[in-house]
C-alpha positions as a LaTeX table, in Angstrom:
\begin{tabular}{lrrr}
\hline
Residue & $x$ (\AA) & $y$ (\AA) & $z$ (\AA) \\
\hline
Unk1 & $-18.40$ & $-5.53$ & 3.45 \\
Unk2 & $-20.47$ & $-3.19$ & 1.86 \\
Unk3 & $-23.81$ & $-4.98$ & 0.95 \\
Unk4 & $-26.78$ & $-3.11$ & $-1.15$ \\
Unk5 & $-30.47$ & $-4.94$ & $-1.43$ \\
Unk6 & $-33.60$ & $-3.70$ & $-2.70$ \\
Unk7 & $-35.46$ & $-1.05$ & $-1.00$ \\
Unk8 & $-38.03$ & $-1.85$ & 1.47 \\
Unk9 & $-41.68$ & $-1.80$ & 0.21 \\
Unk10 & $-44.99$ & $-1.94$ & 2.11 \\
Unk11 & $-48.36$ & $-2.60$ & $-0.21$ \\
Unk12 & $-51.32$ & $-1.00$ & 0.22 \\
Unk13 & $-54.48$ & $-2.58$ & $-1.23$ \\
Unk14 & $-58.19$ & $-1.15$ & $-1.35$ \\
Unk15 & $-60.86$ & $-0.18$ & $-3.89$ \\
Unk16 & $-61.28$ & 3.11 & $-2.66$ \\
Unk17 & $-58.49$ & 5.67 & $-4.15$ \\
Unk18 & $-59.45$ & 7.82 & $-1.20$ \\
Unk19 & $-58.68$ & 4.87 & 1.52 \\
Unk20 & $-55.32$ & 4.48 & $-0.32$ \\
Unk21 & $-54.34$ & 8.22 & $-0.19$ \\
Unk22 & $-55.14$ & 8.23 & 3.41 \\
Unk23 & $-53.00$ & 4.92 & 4.13 \\
Unk24 & $-50.11$ & 6.26 & 2.88 \\
Unk25 & $-50.20$ & 9.24 & 4.66 \\
Unk26 & $-50.24$ & 7.24 & 7.87 \\
Unk27 & $-47.28$ & 4.43 & 6.50 \\
Unk28 & $-44.97$ & 6.85 & 4.69 \\
Unk29 & $-41.75$ & 6.60 & 6.73 \\
Unk30 & $-37.87$ & 7.26 & 5.46 \\
Unk31 & $-36.82$ & 4.51 & 3.79 \\
Unk32 & $-39.86$ & 2.59 & 2.51 \\
Unk33 & $-41.15$ & 2.74 & $-0.99$ \\
Unk34 & $-45.35$ & 2.42 & $-0.89$ \\
Unk35 & $-47.28$ & 0.66 & $-3.59$ \\
Unk36 & $-50.89$ & 0.82 & $-4.35$ \\
Unk37 & $-53.38$ & $-1.36$ & $-5.87$ \\
Unk38 & $-56.99$ & $-1.09$ & $-5.94$ \\
Unk39 & $-57.87$ & $-4.60$ & $-6.44$ \\
Unk40 & $-56.75$ & $-8.03$ & $-5.65$ \\
Unk41 & $-55.44$ & $-8.59$ & $-9.64$ \\
Unk42 & $-53.07$ & $-5.44$ & $-9.64$ \\
Unk43 & $-51.52$ & $-6.07$ & $-5.98$ \\
Unk44 & $-50.83$ & $-9.67$ & $-7.61$ \\
Unk45 & $-49.54$ & $-8.47$ & $-10.48$ \\
Unk46 & $-47.08$ & $-5.88$ & $-8.15$ \\
Unk47 & $-46.26$ & $-8.96$ & $-5.57$ \\
Unk48 & $-44.57$ & $-10.67$ & $-9.41$ \\
Unk49 & $-42.16$ & $-8.03$ & $-9.78$ \\
Unk50 & $-41.28$ & $-6.64$ & $-5.98$ \\
Unk51 & $-40.91$ & $-7.94$ & $-2.29$ \\
Unk52 & $-42.54$ & $-6.54$ & 0.35 \\
Unk53 & $-42.41$ & $-6.61$ & 4.01 \\
Unk54 & $-45.78$ & $-5.72$ & 4.74 \\
Unk55 & $-49.07$ & $-6.08$ & 3.42 \\
Unk56 & $-52.00$ & $-4.33$ & 4.24 \\
Unk57 & $-55.24$ & $-5.50$ & 3.13 \\
Unk58 & $-58.79$ & $-4.05$ & 2.32 \\
Unk59 & $-61.37$ & $-7.05$ & 3.46 \\
Unk60 & $-63.99$ & $-5.76$ & 1.60 \\
Unk61 & $-63.33$ & $-5.46$ & $-2.10$ \\
Unk62 & $-65.03$ & $-6.33$ & $-4.93$ \\
Unk63 & $-64.76$ & $-9.08$ & $-7.22$ \\
Unk64 & $-61.74$ & $-11.08$ & $-5.09$ \\
Unk65 & $-61.99$ & $-9.72$ & $-1.39$ \\
Unk66 & $-59.32$ & $-9.41$ & 0.73 \\
Unk67 & $-59.44$ & $-12.84$ & 2.18 \\
Unk68 & $-59.49$ & $-14.60$ & $-1.38$ \\
Unk69 & $-56.16$ & $-12.18$ & $-1.98$ \\
Unk70 & $-54.49$ & $-13.83$ & 1.30 \\
Unk71 & $-55.13$ & $-17.12$ & 0.56 \\
Unk72 & $-53.80$ & $-16.88$ & $-3.42$ \\
Unk73 & $-50.47$ & $-14.91$ & $-1.79$ \\
Unk74 & $-50.02$ & $-18.23$ & 0.66 \\
Unk75 & $-50.19$ & $-20.57$ & $-1.65$ \\
Unk76 & $-47.68$ & $-18.48$ & $-4.26$ \\
Unk77 & $-43.90$ & $-19.12$ & $-3.36$ \\
Unk78 & $-42.90$ & $-15.95$ & $-3.69$ \\
Unk79 & $-45.43$ & $-13.79$ & $-1.60$ \\
Unk80 & $-46.12$ & $-16.75$ & 1.12 \\
Unk81 & $-43.82$ & $-15.24$ & 3.54 \\
Unk82 & $-45.21$ & $-11.49$ & 3.34 \\
Unk83 & $-47.16$ & $-10.97$ & 6.17 \\
Unk84 & $-50.51$ & $-9.72$ & 5.74 \\
Unk85 & $-52.54$ & $-6.90$ & 8.09 \\
Unk86 & $-56.47$ & $-6.95$ & 7.29 \\
Unk87 & $-58.01$ & $-3.29$ & 7.32 \\
Unk88 & $-61.89$ & $-3.52$ & 7.95 \\
Unk89 & $-64.31$ & $-1.19$ & 8.79 \\
Unk90 & $-66.64$ & $-3.42$ & 10.66 \\
Unk91 & $-66.25$ & $-6.48$ & 13.39 \\
Unk92 & $-66.80$ & $-9.57$ & 11.72 \\
Unk93 & $-65.60$ & $-12.45$ & 14.30 \\
Unk94 & $-66.47$ & $-15.09$ & 11.38 \\
Unk95 & $-64.26$ & $-12.76$ & 8.76 \\
Unk96 & $-61.73$ & $-12.76$ & 11.31 \\
Unk97 & $-61.45$ & $-16.38$ & 11.72 \\
Unk98 & $-61.15$ & $-16.87$ & 7.79 \\
Unk99 & $-58.72$ & $-14.14$ & 7.94 \\
Unk100 & $-56.16$ & $-15.87$ & 10.11 \\
Unk101 & $-57.18$ & $-18.93$ & 8.40 \\
Unk102 & $-55.87$ & $-17.62$ & 4.90 \\
Unk103 & $-52.54$ & $-16.39$ & 6.72 \\
Unk104 & $-53.02$ & $-12.67$ & 8.48 \\
Unk105 & $-51.28$ & $-11.78$ & 11.01 \\
Unk106 & $-53.23$ & $-8.68$ & 12.70 \\
Unk107 & $-56.44$ & $-6.80$ & 11.98 \\
Unk108 & $-57.07$ & $-3.36$ & 11.92 \\
Unk109 & $-60.53$ & $-1.03$ & 12.37 \\
Unk110 & $-61.35$ & 1.75 & 10.58 \\
Unk111 & $-60.95$ & 4.25 & 11.55 \\
Unk112 & $-57.13$ & 3.49 & 11.94 \\
Unk113 & $-55.33$ & 4.92 & 14.86 \\
Unk114 & $-52.02$ & 6.45 & 13.26 \\
Unk115 & $-50.10$ & 5.63 & 16.90 \\
Unk116 & $-51.04$ & 1.70 & 16.10 \\
Unk117 & $-50.44$ & 1.39 & 12.42 \\
Unk118 & $-47.21$ & 3.25 & 12.59 \\
Unk119 & $-45.92$ & 0.66 & 15.41 \\
Unk120 & $-47.24$ & $-2.16$ & 13.66 \\
Unk121 & $-45.26$ & $-1.28$ & 10.00 \\
Unk122 & $-42.11$ & 0.14 & 11.94 \\
Unk123 & $-42.13$ & $-3.31$ & 13.61 \\
Unk124 & $-42.80$ & $-5.19$ & 10.70 \\
Unk125 & $-40.19$ & $-3.39$ & 8.88 \\
Unk126 & $-37.49$ & $-3.52$ & 11.08 \\
Unk127 & $-37.92$ & $-7.60$ & 10.76 \\
Unk128 & $-38.16$ & $-7.39$ & 7.15 \\
Unk129 & $-34.48$ & $-5.43$ & 7.49 \\
Unk130 & $-33.09$ & $-7.42$ & 9.50 \\
Unk131 & $-33.55$ & $-10.54$ & 7.37 \\
Unk132 & $-32.23$ & $-9.02$ & 4.43 \\
Unk133 & $-29.37$ & $-7.88$ & 6.17 \\
Unk134 & $-28.77$ & $-11.80$ & 7.15 \\
Unk135 & $-29.44$ & $-13.26$ & 4.14 \\
Unk136 & $-26.84$ & $-11.07$ & 2.58 \\
Unk137 & $-24.65$ & $-11.86$ & 5.45 \\
Unk138 & $-25.04$ & $-15.54$ & 4.48 \\
Unk139 & $-24.49$ & $-14.95$ & 1.10 \\
Unk140 & $-21.33$ & $-13.44$ & 1.97 \\
Unk141 & $-20.49$ & $-16.39$ & 4.23 \\
Unk142 & $-21.32$ & $-18.78$ & 1.49 \\
Unk143 & $-18.90$ & $-17.38$ & $-0.74$ \\
Unk144 & $-15.89$ & $-16.98$ & 1.52 \\
Unk145 & $-16.60$ & $-20.96$ & 2.36 \\
Unk146 & $-16.22$ & $-21.37$ & $-1.32$ \\
Unk147 & $-13.02$ & $-19.85$ & $-1.29$ \\
Unk148 & $-11.83$ & $-21.49$ & 1.63 \\
Unk149 & $-12.39$ & $-24.76$ & 0.03 \\
Unk150 & $-10.35$ & $-23.35$ & $-2.98$ \\
Unk151 & $-7.78$ & $-22.10$ & $-0.57$ \\
Unk152 & $-7.82$ & $-25.48$ & 1.10 \\
Unk153 & $-7.90$ & $-27.59$ & $-2.00$ \\
Unk154 & $-4.59$ & $-25.18$ & $-3.18$ \\
Unk155 & $-3.47$ & $-25.70$ & 0.29 \\
Unk156 & $-2.94$ & $-29.38$ & 0.01 \\
Unk157 & $-1.96$ & $-29.15$ & $-3.81$ \\
Unk158 & 0.92 & $-27.57$ & $-2.11$ \\
Unk159 & 2.02 & $-30.20$ & 0.42 \\
Unk160 & 1.34 & $-32.97$ & $-2.02$ \\
Unk161 & 4.07 & $-31.55$ & $-3.79$ \\
Unk162 & 6.35 & $-30.81$ & $-1.02$ \\
Unk163 & 5.84 & $-34.26$ & $-0.24$ \\
Unk164 & 6.39 & $-35.41$ & $-3.54$ \\
Unk165 & 7.84 & $-33.39$ & $-5.94$ \\
Unk166 & 10.52 & $-31.69$ & $-4.15$ \\
Unk167 & 11.90 & $-34.84$ & $-2.02$ \\
Unk168 & 12.07 & $-36.68$ & $-5.14$ \\
Unk169 & 15.09 & $-34.56$ & $-6.42$ \\
Unk170 & 16.65 & $-34.57$ & $-3.01$ \\
Unk171 & 16.61 & $-38.51$ & $-3.23$ \\
Unk172 & 18.36 & $-38.54$ & $-6.61$ \\
Unk173 & 20.87 & $-36.70$ & $-4.57$ \\
Unk174 & 21.37 & $-38.23$ & $-1.60$ \\
Unk175 & 21.88 & $-41.85$ & $-3.87$ \\
Unk176 & 24.63 & $-40.10$ & $-6.09$ \\
Unk177 & 26.54 & $-38.52$ & $-3.18$ \\
Unk178 & 26.23 & $-42.15$ & $-1.45$ \\
Unk179 & 28.15 & $-43.25$ & $-4.61$ \\
Unk180 & 30.99 & $-41.25$ & $-3.97$ \\
Unk181 & 33.39 & $-43.33$ & $-1.84$ \\
Unk182 & 36.54 & $-43.00$ & $-3.85$ \\
Unk183 & 36.47 & $-39.13$ & $-4.29$ \\
Unk184 & 40.08 & $-37.65$ & $-3.04$ \\
Unk185 & 40.64 & $-35.76$ & 0.13 \\
Unk186 & 40.43 & $-32.32$ & $-1.86$ \\
Unk187 & 36.56 & $-33.60$ & $-2.51$ \\
Unk188 & 35.30 & $-35.29$ & 0.28 \\
Unk189 & 34.37 & $-32.13$ & 2.43 \\
Unk190 & 32.43 & $-30.75$ & $-0.56$ \\
Unk191 & 30.47 & $-33.91$ & $-0.62$ \\
Unk192 & 30.37 & $-33.58$ & 3.01 \\
Unk193 & 28.88 & $-30.04$ & 3.02 \\
Unk194 & 26.40 & $-31.12$ & $-0.43$ \\
Unk195 & 25.43 & $-33.77$ & 1.92 \\
Unk196 & 24.85 & $-31.78$ & 4.94 \\
Unk197 & 22.52 & $-29.14$ & 2.38 \\
Unk198 & 20.65 & $-32.29$ & 1.44 \\
Unk199 & 20.02 & $-33.26$ & 4.72 \\
Unk200 & 18.93 & $-29.75$ & 5.61 \\
Unk201 & 16.91 & $-29.78$ & 2.71 \\
Unk202 & 15.05 & $-32.58$ & 3.43 \\
Unk203 & 14.38 & $-31.48$ & 7.23 \\
Unk204 & 12.79 & $-28.29$ & 6.15 \\
Unk205 & 10.62 & $-30.19$ & 3.78 \\
Unk206 & 9.72 & $-32.25$ & 6.63 \\
Unk207 & 8.78 & $-28.84$ & 8.87 \\
Unk208 & 6.90 & $-26.94$ & 5.64 \\
Unk209 & 4.76 & $-30.54$ & 5.44 \\
Unk210 & 3.94 & $-30.89$ & 9.07 \\
Unk211 & 3.34 & $-27.28$ & 8.86 \\
Unk212 & 0.75 & $-26.94$ & 6.06 \\
Unk213 & $-0.94$ & $-29.88$ & 7.62 \\
Unk214 & $-1.54$ & $-27.93$ & 10.79 \\
Unk215 & $-2.60$ & $-24.89$ & 9.15 \\
Unk216 & $-4.64$ & $-26.60$ & 6.62 \\
Unk217 & $-6.79$ & $-28.07$ & 9.95 \\
Unk218 & $-6.60$ & $-31.80$ & 9.10 \\
Unk219 & $-3.54$ & $-31.86$ & 11.40 \\
Unk220 & $-0.45$ & $-33.95$ & 12.20 \\
Unk221 & $-1.60$ & $-37.46$ & 10.92 \\
Unk222 & 0.16 & $-40.52$ & 12.88 \\
Unk223 & 1.75 & $-43.61$ & 11.90 \\
Unk224 & 1.97 & $-45.57$ & 15.67 \\
Unk225 & 3.76 & $-48.17$ & 16.58 \\
Unk226 & 5.52 & $-50.35$ & 19.05 \\
Unk227 & 8.76 & $-48.39$ & 19.95 \\
Unk228 & 11.63 & $-48.01$ & 22.32 \\
Unk229 & 12.78 & $-44.39$ & 22.98 \\
Unk230 & 15.99 & $-45.38$ & 23.74 \\
Unk231 & 16.61 & $-46.49$ & 20.59 \\
Unk232 & 15.38 & $-44.04$ & 18.95 \\
Unk233 & 16.97 & $-41.27$ & 20.25 \\
Unk234 & 20.51 & $-42.80$ & 20.55 \\
Unk235 & 20.08 & $-42.99$ & 16.56 \\
Unk236 & 19.49 & $-38.91$ & 16.63 \\
Unk237 & 22.31 & $-38.65$ & 18.86 \\
Unk238 & 24.60 & $-40.39$ & 16.89 \\
Unk239 & 23.82 & $-38.34$ & 13.69 \\
Unk240 & 23.70 & $-34.93$ & 15.95 \\
Unk241 & 27.67 & $-35.98$ & 16.63 \\
Unk242 & 28.55 & $-36.34$ & 13.39 \\
Unk243 & 27.44 & $-33.09$ & 12.51 \\
Unk244 & 27.90 & $-31.67$ & 15.97 \\
Unk245 & 31.36 & $-29.45$ & 15.29 \\
Unk246 & 33.12 & $-31.21$ & 17.81 \\
Unk247 & 29.80 & $-30.02$ & 20.81 \\
Unk248 & 29.30 & $-32.72$ & 23.27 \\
Unk249 & 26.47 & $-34.58$ & 24.14 \\
Unk250 & 25.35 & $-36.75$ & 26.78 \\
Unk251 & 22.68 & $-39.74$ & 26.43 \\
Unk252 & 21.19 & $-41.00$ & 29.66 \\
Unk253 & 18.02 & $-43.55$ & 30.16 \\
Unk254 & 16.16 & $-44.24$ & 32.82 \\
Unk255 & 13.06 & $-47.02$ & 33.14 \\
Unk256 & 11.14 & $-48.14$ & 30.87 \\
Unk257 & 11.53 & $-46.52$ & 27.96 \\
Unk258 & 8.64 & $-48.85$ & 25.79 \\
Unk259 & 5.38 & $-47.70$ & 24.26 \\
Unk260 & 3.43 & $-46.92$ & 20.96 \\
Unk261 & 4.18 & $-43.81$ & 19.33 \\
Unk262 & 4.77 & $-42.56$ & 15.44 \\
Unk263 & 8.51 & $-43.38$ & 15.41 \\
Unk264 & 9.43 & $-40.89$ & 12.28 \\
Unk265 & 7.54 & $-38.01$ & 14.38 \\
Unk266 & 9.45 & $-38.82$ & 17.71 \\
Unk267 & 12.87 & $-38.84$ & 16.04 \\
Unk268 & 11.92 & $-35.63$ & 14.61 \\
Unk269 & 11.03 & $-34.27$ & 18.03 \\
Unk270 & 14.41 & $-35.28$ & 19.47 \\
Unk271 & 16.51 & $-34.23$ & 16.16 \\
Unk272 & 15.12 & $-30.71$ & 16.63 \\
Unk273 & 15.32 & $-30.15$ & 20.30 \\
Unk274 & 18.91 & $-31.58$ & 20.03 \\
Unk275 & 19.88 & $-28.93$ & 16.93 \\
Unk276 & 17.89 & $-26.37$ & 19.04 \\
Unk277 & 20.73 & $-27.05$ & 21.59 \\
Unk278 & 23.71 & $-27.18$ & 19.43 \\
Unk279 & 23.24 & $-24.35$ & 17.74 \\
Unk280 & 21.73 & $-22.00$ & 20.54 \\
Unk281 & 23.59 & $-23.24$ & 23.58 \\
Unk282 & 27.07 & $-22.46$ & 25.31 \\
Unk283 & 30.31 & $-24.16$ & 24.05 \\
Unk284 & 31.57 & $-24.48$ & 26.97 \\
Unk285 & 28.41 & $-26.83$ & 28.44 \\
Unk286 & 27.28 & $-30.36$ & 26.94 \\
Unk287 & 24.21 & $-31.02$ & 25.66 \\
Unk288 & 22.48 & $-33.22$ & 27.82 \\
Unk289 & 19.96 & $-35.72$ & 26.63 \\
Unk290 & 17.95 & $-38.02$ & 28.99 \\
Unk291 & 15.14 & $-40.47$ & 28.41 \\
Unk292 & 13.08 & $-41.04$ & 31.26 \\
Unk293 & 10.90 & $-43.73$ & 31.71 \\
Unk294 & 10.24 & $-44.37$ & 35.37 \\
Unk295 & 7.11 & $-43.08$ & 35.33 \\
Unk296 & 3.71 & $-45.70$ & 34.23 \\
Unk297 & 1.88 & $-43.26$ & 31.89 \\
Unk298 & 4.11 & $-41.99$ & 30.29 \\
Unk299 & 7.99 & $-40.80$ & 28.97 \\
Unk300 & 9.44 & $-38.00$ & 28.83 \\
Unk301 & 12.51 & $-36.59$ & 26.65 \\
Unk302 & 14.49 & $-33.72$ & 28.19 \\
Unk303 & 16.87 & $-31.64$ & 25.84 \\
Unk304 & 19.32 & $-29.32$ & 28.37 \\
Unk305 & 21.80 & $-27.02$ & 27.12 \\
Unk306 & 24.26 & $-24.06$ & 28.56 \\
Unk307 & 22.76 & $-20.67$ & 27.78 \\
Unk308 & 19.43 & $-18.84$ & 28.70 \\
Unk309 & 16.65 & $-17.89$ & 26.67 \\
Unk310 & 15.73 & $-14.07$ & 26.66 \\
Unk311 & 12.43 & $-14.18$ & 29.57 \\
Unk312 & 10.05 & $-12.08$ & 26.94 \\
Unk313 & 10.90 & $-14.30$ & 24.10 \\
Unk314 & 9.66 & $-17.57$ & 26.57 \\
Unk315 & 5.80 & $-17.09$ & 25.72 \\
Unk316 & 6.57 & $-16.93$ & 21.89 \\
Unk317 & 9.49 & $-19.54$ & 21.36 \\
Unk318 & 6.52 & $-22.17$ & 19.99 \\
Unk319 & 5.34 & $-20.09$ & 17.81 \\
Unk320 & 6.41 & $-20.89$ & 13.71 \\
Unk321 & 9.26 & $-18.92$ & 11.60 \\
Unk322 & 10.62 & $-18.04$ & 15.27 \\
Unk323 & 14.79 & $-18.19$ & 14.41 \\
Unk324 & 17.11 & $-17.59$ & 17.41 \\
Unk325 & 19.83 & $-15.28$ & 16.23 \\
Unk326 & 22.42 & $-17.68$ & 16.03 \\
Unk327 & 20.64 & $-19.65$ & 12.99 \\
Unk328 & 21.97 & $-19.11$ & 9.41 \\
Unk329 & 19.56 & $-21.95$ & 8.18 \\
Unk330 & 16.25 & $-23.43$ & 8.82 \\
Unk331 & 12.24 & $-21.82$ & 8.53 \\
Unk332 & 12.61 & $-21.33$ & 12.71 \\
Unk333 & 9.94 & $-24.55$ & 12.33 \\
Unk334 & 11.80 & $-26.63$ & 15.21 \\
Unk335 & 9.81 & $-25.90$ & 18.18 \\
Unk336 & 6.94 & $-25.01$ & 16.71 \\
Unk337 & 7.12 & $-29.12$ & 15.22 \\
Unk338 & 8.03 & $-30.36$ & 18.44 \\
Unk339 & 4.93 & $-28.76$ & 19.81 \\
Unk340 & 2.95 & $-29.86$ & 17.32 \\
Unk341 & 3.94 & $-33.43$ & 16.91 \\
Unk342 & 3.77 & $-33.84$ & 20.84 \\
Unk343 & 0.23 & $-32.86$ & 21.26 \\
Unk344 & $-1.04$ & $-34.73$ & 18.20 \\
Unk345 & 0.45 & $-37.60$ & 20.57 \\
Unk346 & $-1.33$ & $-36.40$ & 23.69 \\
Unk347 & 1.50 & $-34.93$ & 24.92 \\
Unk348 & 2.91 & $-31.67$ & 26.01 \\
Unk349 & 6.38 & $-29.65$ & 25.75 \\
Unk350 & 7.79 & $-27.44$ & 28.63 \\
Unk351 & 10.67 & $-25.08$ & 28.70 \\
Unk352 & 12.23 & $-23.56$ & 31.31 \\
Unk353 & 15.31 & $-21.46$ & 30.92 \\
Unk354 & 16.83 & $-19.94$ & 33.88 \\
Unk355 & 20.39 & $-19.59$ & 35.99 \\
Unk356 & 22.55 & $-19.97$ & 32.63 \\
Unk357 & 20.44 & $-23.34$ & 31.90 \\
Unk358 & 18.01 & $-23.89$ & 29.58 \\
Unk359 & 15.77 & $-27.23$ & 29.66 \\
Unk360 & 13.09 & $-28.70$ & 26.85 \\
Unk361 & 10.88 & $-31.15$ & 28.11 \\
Unk362 & 8.56 & $-33.42$ & 25.73 \\
Unk363 & 6.23 & $-35.83$ & 27.99 \\
Unk364 & 4.60 & $-38.66$ & 25.74 \\
Unk365 & 1.65 & $-40.81$ & 27.02 \\
Unk366 & 3.30 & $-44.23$ & 26.71 \\
Unk367 & $-0.02$ & $-45.52$ & 24.00 \\
Unk368 & $-0.99$ & $-42.93$ & 21.67 \\
Unk369 & $-4.44$ & $-42.78$ & 21.02 \\
Unk370 & $-5.23$ & $-42.13$ & 16.79 \\
Unk371 & $-8.44$ & $-40.88$ & 16.02 \\
Unk372 & $-8.29$ & $-40.90$ & 11.94 \\
Unk373 & $-8.95$ & $-37.61$ & 10.21 \\
Unk374 & $-10.63$ & $-37.27$ & 7.53 \\
Unk375 & $-9.94$ & $-34.56$ & 4.68 \\
Unk376 & $-12.51$ & $-31.81$ & 4.28 \\
Unk377 & $-14.90$ & $-32.71$ & 1.55 \\
Unk378 & $-14.16$ & $-30.84$ & $-1.53$ \\
Unk379 & $-10.55$ & $-30.58$ & $-1.16$ \\
Unk380 & $-7.78$ & $-34.37$ & $-2.29$ \\
Unk381 & $-6.62$ & $-36.20$ & 0.64 \\
Unk382 & $-2.90$ & $-35.69$ & 1.08 \\
Unk383 & $-1.03$ & $-39.28$ & 0.80 \\
Unk384 & 2.17 & $-39.94$ & 1.61 \\
\hline
\end{tabular}
């Protein structure tokens, strides 16, 4: 980020020209512009058009003295934050109290010690430049925030389009296919392939929808209800058997598989894990699905298949758009979505892959505590 701002300026005010010349010689330093004024009126005019890191004011001036000038500066929004140091030839406690009351930060007595003056000027110049940098950074952050808000709004619009506009024509296709019961043998395989393609497309829309929700920051919102994991997973297994190409699936259930979950999301967890096992698993070994409700606080779904994941891929297995070498279709979001759904339920996913066997295990608390999420300000809520 390259930021430019006004040069650093120091204001010197004294009614005697020689004093101004001497002060300017002492204050002058690289990167600092010096403005001089021989009266309070002239100083105020300069303050209307310039910003100053510091003002050095002579206390005793005709018409309007330095204390009166300081009071006017403190009463004006543009100049009230300019640090003021008074320069005076006499030690007058009463005038010093008046000066501090008027907003002075310090007093210097003539003849001014060059080292003290140089140090004080350097300190206030440094503080001013730091404030300038912070202001520029804040403005940059505000612009970034505005751009992010617009990006989030577009992202939300994209998610809404996924959930409605793309799904509507798929629904029409699915309804049309369901009415083709009397097609001849030559066309049944075509209908089956179209049904399978529509189903894959619908799954990809679901995955993109969940991906967008997690990336936009609002997270996956759950619609929980009483459910039985045995019934949910059994339905998924039966659907997978129809598309499994003859691969063997085995389902076992132990304990009490009842609880409170988002049934649609949990079904997707099971479907993604089983699809992953069927795609990447060893054809010679069955895919074993187990629902374990033997514990009090949680229920687990595990999917085991033959075959081993390379050790170097295990740490990245739940990253989005990770697609295995055997995947000809899909977006590589299945395991990412599984992990996100488990996390949304307050659970977790574990994977082990050793001795030629890979096992994914999803632990879900029996009763999911759901907190409603509010869309970020400035972005439309997603429904559906």
